[in-house]
C-alpha positions, 0 to 999 in steps of 0.5 A: 198808587194813592196820592197824598190826598188819598192818605189824607182821607184816612187820617184819624180826626187830629183833635181826637189824637190830641185827647189821647195824648192828654191820657197818661196812665188813666185807663187807655190800653192797647189790645189785639193783634189784628190781620187787617186794618178792616178787621181792626176798624170793625171793633172801633167806635165813632166820635163827634168830631165837630164837638171836639173841633168846637172845643179845641177851636175855644181853647186855641183862640184863648191862647192865641189872645193871651187869656191862657198860656198853653192848650193840649186837647182843648185843656188849658194850662197856666204854664206851658208844658214844653217838649224840650227835646222837640224844641231843641230840634227845631231850634237846631234846624233854625241855627243850621240855616241861618235862623230860618225855620219852615215847619211842615206839621202834618196833622197839627190840629189848630197849631198846638205845638206852634203855640207851645213853642211860640215864645222861643220861635219869636227869637228867630228871624224867619219862621213859617209854621205850616199845619196840614189837616183835615178840611174843617180843621183847616177852614176853622184855622184859616178863618180864626187862627192863622197869621203871617207865621202860622198857616193851614193847608188841606193838602202837602202840595198846597203847602208846598206851593208856598213854602220850602219846609226845612224840617217835618213834625209828625207828632202822635199821628203815624199810628193812627193812619192806615198806610204810615209807610206810604205816607213816610215815603211820599214825605221822604220823597220831598227831600226835607233834610230832617224829620221829627217823629214824636209821641209814637208807640214802638214795641220790641220785635221785627214786626209791627202790631195792629191793635185797637186803642181803648180810651175810657168814657170819663176821658173820651169814649172811643175805640180806635185802630192803632199801630204799635210800630216795631223800632227795628222795621220803623228805623229800616224803612227810614234807612231806606228812604235815605234818613239816619237816626240821630237822636231819640227821645223816650217818653217814659211817663207814658210808656207801658208794659207792651209798648214805649212811647218814644220820639226820634229825629231823622236826618238825611245823610250825614249831619 
């Protein structure tokens, strides 16, 4: 069986994912129903990950130093756009554990979600935000971004050697993994009580659909293999891991006829 490190090699560069998050009704489409990941990847194009990293790093540094309020996909904003359901779940976790919040943010780029919620997190007495990323992002994060609260790790094992997370955040990342359920099983075995799945495309029916996601060149020239998850099958998989869906977070602004972009909070056992 593959290790978490093996799974990590299959990640889509997280900055590409962040670029895709920014797209709302601007020509992005999901096409096809492919039999294998290899078949879908054969229809996909490449990207320049280093260029994207440089953009994300420059923007994140502006946010870190107070020169901008918020960054998403390297785009800077004068005001923070909060993902209120996710923030509520994070604060609920902290409230349930005496003000302690220790997040395992899988595929979290250079800490975009941390900086998005930083103003609220500062009210808590004990916060650690741990981003698990690809090596070049971790190296940039460790050199330029991290502090006593925000840390970067190349593997989940490295994170666990220094932390005991009480919530896992999977934001717009599972659909770009070749074996997402393998990753969910491995994370489920960590015995973390809460898992937040955010901004993930779901479809009706009993089976997942393996598609390719097309992005117009005016945004970011890329064609990417991506899953559209069956809500029924996905929830069943989480149930088999011992997790119960306790809340859902529809993202109506980015739903389409073929799919709906949603988020869920899963808790282990009863609340």
